[in-house]
N, C-alpha and C positions, 0 to 999 in steps of 0.2 A: 521170306525175306524179313529181316528185322526192320522195325520202324525207326526212322531217324529221330533222335531226341535233340533237345536244344543244347545239350552238352556237346554234341558233335559239331556244332556250328561255330562260326567265328563270332567274336564278341558283338559286332554290329547286328548280325542276324539273330543272335540269342536275345539281345535287347528288344528287337522288333517283336519276336514271338512271345516274349514273356510279359511285356508291359500290361496288356489287357487282363491277363489272368492274375497278375500281382495286385493291380490297383482296383479291380472291380469289387464293389462293396456288396456283400451277400446279405440280402434281406428278403422277407416275404413280399410278394407283389402288392398285397393290400396295404402295406406300410408305405408305399410309394404313390404320391398323388397322380403322377403321370400315368403309371401303369394301371391304377384303379380306373381312371377315365378311359384309357385305351381298351381295356378288356370289357368294360361296359359297352363301348361302341362296337367292339368286335362281335358282340352278341347279335347285332343287326345282321351281319353276314352269316353267322351260325344258323340263323332261322331258315336259310335255304334248305338245310337238311330236313327240317321239320315238315316241309311241303311234301317231300317224298314219303316220309313216314306216315303222314296223314293219309296219303293216297292209298297205301297198302292196307292199312287197318280199316279205312272207310269202306273199301271194296269188300273186305271180309265181312263187315257188318251189314252192308247193303244186301249181300247175297243171302242173309238170314231174314230179311224183311219181306213180309208177304206182299206189301204194296209195290215194292220194287220188282219182285218176281212177276207179279201180275201185269204191271205196266209194260215190261219188256218181254212178256210172253214166256216166262219161266225158262230163261236160256240155260243150255247145258252143253257139255262137250266142247266142240270147236267154237261155237258161237259164244259161249261163256268165256272161253279163252281169249277170243278177240276183244271182248269188252274190257278185259283186264290188260291184255298185251299191247293194245294200241298206244297206251301211255309210253311204253318202252320204245315203240316205233318213233314217236315224237322225239324222245331223248336221243336216239341214234341219229335222226335227221339233223339235230342241233350240232353234232360233233364236228362236221367240217367247218362250221361257222364259229363255234365258241372259242377255240384257242386263238384264232386270228383276231376276233373281236376283242378278246382280253388283252392281247399284245398291241392292238391298234388304238383303241379308245380308253383302255385302262380297265382294271378289275372292277372298280366301283361302278362305272357307267354300264358295264356289261351286266352287273346285277340289276341295275335299274331296268334295262331292256328285258331281261329274263322275267323279272317280277311283273312287268306290264303284260307280257304274254301269258303268264300263269293266271293273272286276274281275268283276262279275256276268256281263257279256257274254263275257269271255274264258273263264270257267268253262263257260258253255253251249256255246260254240264248240268248246272242246277235248273236251268230253264228248258231243258230238253223236251221237245214235243214228240220225238221218236228216237229209235235206236241210232240213226245216222247222226243226229244232232248231239246225242250223248257221246258217241264215238269221236266226233269232231272236237268236242270240248276236252276230252281226255287226251287227244293228240296234242292240242295246244298246251295243255298242262305239262305234258312230257317235253315238248319243245322248249318251253320257258325254264323248266326244272333242269334240263340238260345244260343250258347256258349258265344258269346259276351254279350248277354242280361243278363246272370248271372254274368259274371266276371266284366263287366264295372261298374255297380252300386255298387258292393261290393268294388271295388277299390276306387271309388269316395267317398263313405261314410267313408271309413277307412283312407283316406288321408286328407280329409277336416278338417280344424281347427274346434273345437267344437262350436265356436261362429258363424260360417257361415255354419255349416254342413247342417242345414235344407234347406237353400236357394240353396246351391250348389247341393245337392242331388236332390232337386226338379227341378232344371234346366235341369237335365239329360234328362228326357222324353220330355221336350219342344222341343228338337232338332229333335224329330219325325216330327214335322211340318216344321223344317228347310229342312229336306230331302224331305218332301211332297211338299213344295213350289218350290224347285228346279226342281223336277220331273214334276210338273204341268206345269210350264212355258216352260220347255224343250219340252214336248210333244206338247204344243201349238205352239212352234216355228217349230218343225219338221213336223207339219201337212201339211206344204206347200211343203215338199220334195216329188217329184213325183216318188218314188221308195220304195223298202222295207227298205231303210235306214231311212224312217220316223219312223219305230218302232225299228230297230236294233240300231240306235244311242242312244236313251234313255236307251235301255237295257244295252248297253256297259257302259254308264256313271254311272250305278249303282255301278261300281267297285270303283268310286272315293273316298268315305269315307274310305273304307278298304285300298286302296292304300296309302292314307295319313297316316293311322295308322301304316301300315307296315314300312313306311319310318321314322316316328318320335317316335314310341313307345319306343325306346331305351333310350330316354331322360326322360321318366316318371319313378318316383321312385316306388318301390314295397310297398304294404300295411304294415305299422308297425305292425299291429295286426297279419298278416300272418307271418312276420319275427319273432316275439316273439313266436308264436306258434311252430315255427321250431327251437327254441333255437338260433336264430341269433340275439341276443339281442343288440350287438354292432351296427349292421347295422340299427336296428329299432331306437335306440337312435339317431344315426347319422341323419336319415331321419327326425325324429321329431324335433330335434334341428335345423337342416338346414332350414326347411320350416316353422316351427311354432314359432321359437324363434331366427331366424337369426344367427344360429350357437352357441347360448349360451346354453351349456349343463347343466348349473347350474340354468337355468330358473325354478322358483318354479312350474309353471303350467306344464311344460314339465316333470319335475321329478315326480310330482304327477300323471300325466296322464300315464306315463310309468309304475309306480308301480301299479296303479289301473287296467290297462289293464292286466298286468301280473297276478295279484291276481284274477281278474275276470276269466281269462283263467284257472287258477288252480281250482277255485271253480266249473266251468262248467265241467272240466275234472273229478273231484271227483264225481259229481252228474250224470255223463254220464252213460247211460245204453245201448248204441248202437246207431250208427249214425242215423238210421231212427226211432228207438223207442224213441229217445230223443224228437222227435216232439210231442209225445203224452204222455210222462211219468208224466206230472204234469198238474193240471188244468190251470195254467198260460200258459203253452206251447200249450195246446189244444185250448185255446182262441186265441193265436197268429196265429195258423195255420188256424183257422176258419176265422179270419180277412184276412189272405193272400188269402184264397180261394175266399172270397167275393170281394176283390180288383180285382182279375183276372176276376171273373164272371161279376161284375157290369161295369167294364171298357169297356167290349165288348158288353154288352146287354143294353146299354143306348140309342140306336137308331142311334148313329153317324156312326155305321158300315154300315148303308144303303148307306150313301154318301161316306164312306171311300173307298169302292171298286166298288160300283155300281151306282155312280152319273149319269152316262150316261143313265142307265136303268131307274132310278128314273125320270130324266128329260123327257125322251121319254114317260114315263107313264102319265105325266101331259101335254103332247102335245108340248114339246120343243125338236125339233129333229135336229137342226142345229149343226153339229160337232164343228164348230169354236166357237160358243157360249158356247157349253158344256165344251170345253177345257179351254176357257177363264174364265168361272165361276169356274172351278176346281182350276185354279191358284189364283183367288181372294179369294176363300174359304181358300186355304192353307196359303196364306199370312196373312189373317185376323186371322186365328187360331193361327199362330205362334206368332204374336204380343200379342194377348190376353194371350196365355199360358205363355210367359215370364213375362208379367206384374203380373199375378196371382201367379207365382212361387216366386216372390219377396215379396209376401204378407204372405207367410206361417208362418214366424216367427213373423210377426206383428199382424196378425189376429188370427192365430191358425188353427189347422187342422179341428177340429169339425165344427166350423162355416162355413168353406168352403165346407165341405162335405154336411152339412145339407142344405145350400143355393143352392148348385148345384142340389141335388136330388129334392128339392121342386120346383125349377125353371123348371127342365125338366119334372116333373109331370104335369106342367101347359102348357108348350109349345107343348108337343107331341100330346095331343088330338086335338089341333088346326091344327096341321100338318095333322092328319088323316081326320079331317072334311073337310078341304080345298081340299085334294086329292079326297075324295069321291064326293064332289060337282063337281069338274072339270071332273071327269070320267063320271058322269051322264049327265052333261050339255054340256061339250066340250068348255065352255067359257074360255077365256084366263086369266081373272081376278084371279080366284082361283089358277091357276098355278103360277102366279107371287107372290101370297100370300105365296105359299109353299116355294118359294125361300127365301122370307123374314124370314119366320119362321125357316128355316134351320140355318140362321145366329144367330137368337136368341137362338135356341136350342144348337148350338155349343158354344155360349157364356157361358151358364150355365155349359155345360160339361167341358169346359176349366178351369172353376173355380178351379177344384181340380183333375179331373181324369187324366189329362196329367202330371201334376207336382208330384202328390202324389201316383199314381198307383204303382210305384216302390219305391219311397222315403219312403213312410209310412211303408211298410213291412220291409225295411232295418232298420228303426228306432226302431221298436218294437221287432226285433229279436236279441238275444244275439249272440256273435261271432260264437260259435260252431253250432248254428242252422241257421246262416244267409244264408249260401250257399244252404242248403237243404230246408229251409223255402222259399227262393226266387225261388227255383225250383218248389215248390208247387204253388206259385203265378203265375209263368210262365206257368206251366202246365194248370192251370185254364184259363189263358189268351189265350193260343194257342188252347185249346180244343174249347173254345167259338168262337175264331177267325175262326177256321176251320168250325164250324157250320155256322157262318155268311157268310163266303166266299162260302161255298158249297150250303147251303140251301136257302140263301136269293134270288138268282135269280130264284130258283124253286118256292119259296113262292110268290114272286112278279108276276111271270108269271101266276100262277094258282089262287091266291087269291087277287091279287092287293092290295088295301089299307086295306082290312080286315086283311091281314097278320101283319100289324103294331100293332094290339092290343096286340100281344105277347110282344112287347117292353114296351108298357104302363104298362102291368102287372108287368114286372120286375122292372120298375121304382118305382112303389108303394112298392114293396118288398124292394128295395134298401133304400128308405126313412126310413122305419121302422127299418131295420137292422142297418143302420148307427146311428140312434138315440139311440138304446139300447146297441150296442156292440162296437162302435168305441170310443176310448179314446183319450184325448188330450195329445200331446207330446211336446207342445210348451215350449221352454226354458230348456228342460231336456237333459242331456248327454245320450249317448247310454247305459251306465251302470245304470244311475239313472232311466231310463224308466222301468227297471225291478221291481221297487217298486210297480207299479200299478198291474203288473201281478203276482209277486211272493211274495208279502207281504211287509209291511212297514219297516221291519228291514233289508231287503236284501241289500240295498245300503250302509247303515251305516256299516253293517258287512263287506262288501267288502272293504270299505274305511279304517276301522280300521285295517284289515289284510294288506291293502296296505301300511300302515305306517311301519309295521314290515318288509314287503318286501322291502320298500324303504330304511330303515336303514341297512338291511342286504346286499342288492344288489347294491344300487346306487353308493356307494363308489367304488365297484369293477368295475362297468361300466365306471365311470369317469376315474379311473386309467387306465383301458384298452385303452380308447380313448386317454388319455395323452401319454401313451407309444407309441401308433401308430402315433401320430402327434407331437412328440417331446416335450412333457410336456406342451402343450398348452391347454387352456380350451375352445377354440372355434373351431368350424368347419371352415375350410379355407374360409374366406369371399370372396376371389376372385372367388369361385365357384358360388357365388350368383350374 
């Protein structure tokens, strides 16, 4: 079906749809004072991703430390899996709570609660007297991270300016590798400490991202969409004007965006059939949820989980047993991954989502069989050459993974989900992610121990399924606003209808909003510029 264009509409509708595009001033975000401040503050929310990254790389490093292995009686197999996987159990337990919390008290205060829980968990983990206390600490880290993992991307998506939303939201998950890199080099450094502080210190430092958030979260604005949904419209307009238009509440794009969000929320409320039933009440919503499930599943079943938590075991399996080399390689992999992930996150609006997804899946389908073959040859012959080849292939495989799954695993679901489905839809994505993460953390050491390289065929099979699924079901969202993406899922007229209704809302409500702000600020038309 052909997409309706503005030329097909009557003059009034054409004017409504064209005004923001015609009058919006194109410039880089760093040239805009409001956006500079906004994106600096958004960094506070982005740090939630660093906590998860720190955890994975830290556990990789701890498993190579002699003092950690001695203190916990050299865990292996299912016991080793439990020490890693309990963090995912905590994340799964947070999922029934996190979306409701984010919609009830707001995105910002949800992050505050999640960060408090992570800080508690890090304290228990670093001060652990036995395995049970260590497990309890990791459970609370997972619980707090799960709450933050829902609230933070929601807040980032809903605060970012429409022109940079894709890049900013995609940047969120790249900070997984920021945390991963810090943890890897920390455990490499503490390897030389001749006491239990070689593992207690990295465990304690896991509190750092959450501590930073607890200190500076109060400077971060709340989501305008959340504020509008709670009838706090003056506050929402103030946030949008201050950060998107440098205080100008008469800015054409701001006025239109405000009215469009408000009308979209009204439409979603009218069509609502219940919080969780909404996820499945239309073909468009069912497709959205299927994509969310796929994002969670494929991001964890692409083979990188093998090195994410069990690099030490992988390297030992190919004859590389030196703990210092293992931890150094862990740091190099983390650093390389972070650089790649940031570079690819900046490409999402230039290249598009589908090309990145398809190139990533195709590349991993080619590199992983080579990984399997080299490991098999090394296991049979004991020659060092194939083992070195595996290390090279790991970098190539990570390169293709980083093309999309780091930046778009969370950003893509946030883009395709409308406001009222966003928290619960992201919960579905997070549930799939954490269930598969638990599988990898718990089952991978058992599979490697009993089946060695043959276990890897499971991941090659999922990579082939990933390629087919992405080709047939993943849609392109490049250049579209959050409201406009609904056209692909809900029909060609969905966006135009919302925009036409937005004009009515704009005429009826914007004067009232402007007058309210004038009264509050002494008949001025701008938010106080000194605040910028």
